[in-house]
C-alpha positions as CSV (number, residue, x, y, z in Angstrom):
1,X,38.9,-28.6,66.1
2,X,39.8,-26.0,63.5
3,X,37.2,-23.4,64.8
4,X,39.5,-22.6,67.8
5,X,42.0,-21.0,65.5
6,X,39.5,-18.7,63.9
7,X,39.5,-16.0,66.5
8,X,43.3,-15.7,66.4
9,X,43.3,-15.7,62.6
10,X,40.6,-13.0,62.4
11,X,42.4,-10.8,64.9
12,X,45.7,-11.2,63.0
13,X,44.0,-10.5,59.7
14,X,42.3,-7.3,61.0
15,X,45.5,-6.0,62.5
16,X,47.5,-6.9,59.3
17,X,45.1,-5.4,56.9
18,X,44.8,-2.2,59.0
19,X,48.6,-2.0,59.1
20,X,48.8,-2.5,55.3
21,X,46.2,0.3,54.7
22,X,48.0,2.6,57.1
23,X,51.3,1.9,55.4
24,X,49.6,2.6,52.0
25,X,48.2,5.9,53.3
26,X,51.5,7.0,54.7
27,X,53.1,6.4,51.3
28,X,50.3,8.2,49.5
29,X,49.0,5.0,47.8
30,X,45.3,4.1,47.9
31,X,46.0,0.4,48.6
32,X,46.7,-2.2,51.2
33,X,50.5,-2.7,51.2
34,X,51.6,-6.0,52.6
35,X,48.6,-6.3,55.0
36,X,48.1,-10.0,54.4
37,X,51.8,-10.7,54.8
38,X,51.8,-8.8,58.1
39,X,48.7,-10.9,59.2
40,X,50.5,-14.1,58.3
41,X,53.6,-13.1,60.3
42,X,51.4,-12.1,63.3
43,X,49.6,-15.5,63.2
44,X,53.0,-17.3,63.3
45,X,54.4,-15.2,66.1
46,X,51.2,-15.1,68.2
47,X,50.6,-18.8,68.0
48,X,54.2,-19.5,68.9
49,X,54.0,-17.1,71.8
50,X,50.8,-18.7,73.1
51,X,52.3,-22.2,72.7
52,X,55.5,-21.3,74.6
53,X,53.6,-20.0,77.5
54,X,51.3,-23.0,77.7
55,X,48.2,-20.9,77.1
56,X,47.0,-23.1,74.3
57,X,45.1,-26.3,74.7
58,X,45.7,-29.1,72.2
59,X,42.4,-28.5,70.3
60,X,43.3,-24.8,70.0
61,X,46.8,-25.7,68.8
62,X,45.3,-28.1,66.2
63,X,42.9,-25.4,65.1
64,X,45.6,-22.8,64.7
65,X,47.8,-25.4,62.9
66,X,44.9,-26.0,60.5
67,X,44.4,-22.3,59.8
68,X,48.1,-21.8,59.4
69,X,48.3,-24.4,56.8
70,X,45.2,-23.2,54.9
71,X,46.3,-19.6,55.1
72,X,49.0,-19.8,52.5
73,X,46.6,-20.9,49.7
74,X,44.2,-18.1,50.8
75,X,47.1,-15.6,50.5
76,X,48.0,-16.8,47.1
77,X,44.3,-16.6,45.9
78,X,44.1,-13.0,47.3
79,X,47.3,-12.0,45.6
80,X,46.2,-13.5,42.3
81,X,43.1,-11.3,42.5
82,X,45.0,-8.1,42.9
83,X,45.1,-5.6,40.0
84,X,48.2,-6.6,38.1
85,X,47.9,-3.8,35.6
86,X,47.9,-1.3,38.5
87,X,51.0,-2.9,40.0
88,X,52.8,-2.7,36.6
89,X,51.7,0.9,36.3
90,X,53.4,1.6,39.6
91,X,56.8,1.4,37.8
92,X,59.9,1.6,39.9
93,X,58.1,1.8,43.2
94,X,56.3,-1.5,42.6
95,X,59.5,-3.2,41.5
96,X,61.4,-1.8,44.5
97,X,58.7,-2.9,46.9
98,X,58.8,-6.4,45.5
99,X,62.6,-6.7,45.4
100,X,63.0,-5.4,49.0
101,X,60.4,-7.9,50.2
102,X,62.1,-10.8,48.5
103,X,65.5,-9.9,49.9
104,X,64.0,-9.6,53.4
105,X,62.2,-12.9,53.1
106,X,65.4,-14.7,52.0
107,X,67.3,-13.2,55.0
108,X,64.5,-14.2,57.4
109,X,64.5,-17.8,56.1
110,X,68.1,-18.3,57.2
111,X,67.5,-16.5,60.6
112,X,64.4,-18.5,61.4
113,X,66.0,-21.8,60.3
114,X,68.9,-21.1,62.7
115,X,66.5,-20.1,65.5
116,X,64.6,-23.4,65.0
117,X,67.8,-25.5,65.2
118,X,68.8,-23.7,68.4
119,X,65.4,-24.4,70.0
120,X,65.6,-28.1,69.0
121,X,69.0,-28.5,70.6
122,X,68.0,-26.7,73.8
123,X,65.2,-29.2,74.5
């Protein structure tokens, strides 16, 4: 039942957006910087943590899996609605933030893929 994953998704989204707004305030920008991405990472890590400790029933796991799969299109839709003109007006800072994020994501893909292979072989 997908409804079971809603509470975890909502908590992750609230923490992520709050973190993004705090990061924006610390940098002197009146915007949410990476809050939705932080929320997505929190959802991944929290659901994995709960599953590893056996704290999640199969319906809850299916619900979180459902929300995890539907979350990516939601993020894309939210990103598409951002003010592109404002981002382009940010100049070097906007480009630097995007470039650093891409580099970090590329590095994390390799690290997470290696961790996934290690878990499969240990089972």
